[in-house]
C-alpha beads as a LAMMPS data file, in Angstrom:
LAMMPS data file: protein, C-alpha beads

54 atoms
53 bonds

1 atom types
1 bond types

-500.0 500.0 xlo xhi
-500.0 500.0 ylo yhi
-500.0 500.0 zlo zhi

Masses

1 110.0

Atoms # bond

1 1 1 -3.210 6.810 -2.100
2 1 1 -1.714 2.788 -2.790
3 1 1 -5.493 2.370 -4.292
4 1 1 -5.451 5.346 -6.566
5 1 1 -1.833 4.191 -7.915
6 1 1 -1.895 0.199 -8.513
7 1 1 0.312 0.365 -11.305
8 1 1 2.948 2.332 -9.141
9 1 1 5.178 -0.716 -7.659
10 1 1 5.837 -0.780 -3.614
11 1 1 8.995 1.813 -3.677
12 1 1 7.359 4.446 -6.043
13 1 1 4.704 4.498 -3.705
14 1 1 6.721 4.682 -0.732
15 1 1 8.623 8.012 -3.086
16 1 1 5.429 9.439 -3.373
17 1 1 4.148 8.744 0.569
18 1 1 7.468 11.124 0.871
19 1 1 9.623 8.126 2.307
20 1 1 13.256 8.016 1.614
21 1 1 14.005 3.992 0.953
22 1 1 11.380 1.229 0.729
23 1 1 12.235 -0.392 4.437
24 1 1 11.659 2.737 6.022
25 1 1 8.143 2.699 4.594
26 1 1 8.167 -1.225 5.123
27 1 1 8.099 -0.579 8.665
28 1 1 6.158 2.242 8.877
29 1 1 3.349 0.730 7.575
30 1 1 3.481 -2.527 9.496
31 1 1 3.939 -0.957 12.490
32 1 1 0.217 1.493 11.810
33 1 1 -1.705 -1.351 9.459
34 1 1 0.067 -4.374 11.046
35 1 1 0.070 -5.409 7.595
36 1 1 2.877 -5.115 5.117
37 1 1 3.050 -2.861 2.174
38 1 1 2.207 -5.867 0.338
39 1 1 -0.005 -7.365 2.087
40 1 1 -1.894 -3.699 2.489
41 1 1 -2.169 -3.561 -1.383
42 1 1 -3.682 -6.978 -1.594
43 1 1 -5.937 -6.134 0.962
44 1 1 -7.286 -3.065 0.059
45 1 1 -7.497 -4.070 -3.959
46 1 1 -9.391 -7.156 -2.620
47 1 1 -11.863 -5.013 -0.687
48 1 1 -12.523 -2.279 -3.375
49 1 1 -13.552 -4.660 -5.738
50 1 1 -16.063 -6.622 -3.729
51 1 1 -17.171 -2.725 -2.789
52 1 1 -17.811 -2.274 -6.400
53 1 1 -19.757 -5.747 -6.758
54 1 1 -21.804 -4.921 -3.914

Bonds

1 1 1 2
2 1 2 3
3 1 3 4
4 1 4 5
5 1 5 6
6 1 6 7
7 1 7 8
8 1 8 9
9 1 9 10
10 1 10 11
11 1 11 12
12 1 12 13
13 1 13 14
14 1 14 15
15 1 15 16
16 1 16 17
17 1 17 18
18 1 18 19
19 1 19 20
20 1 20 21
21 1 21 22
22 1 22 23
23 1 23 24
24 1 24 25
25 1 25 26
26 1 26 27
27 1 27 28
28 1 28 29
29 1 29 30
30 1 30 31
31 1 31 32
32 1 32 33
33 1 33 34
34 1 34 35
35 1 35 36
36 1 36 37
37 1 37 38
38 1 38 39
39 1 39 40
40 1 40 41
41 1 41 42
42 1 42 43
43 1 43 44
44 1 44 45
45 1 45 46
46 1 46 47
47 1 47 48
48 1 48 49
49 1 49 50
50 1 50 51
51 1 51 52
52 1 52 53
53 1 53 54
């Protein structure tokens, strides 16, 4: 989801995923991934570009 919505800000992504606020999205993201939403998005974008270049 986040990979396909790279032009969305984090609040838009949270709302698209069904969260009522960015803070609840932030807590859930850290709980399930160990990364903040921003760190997770950066990680996904970095690794998806590596996949393309491989």
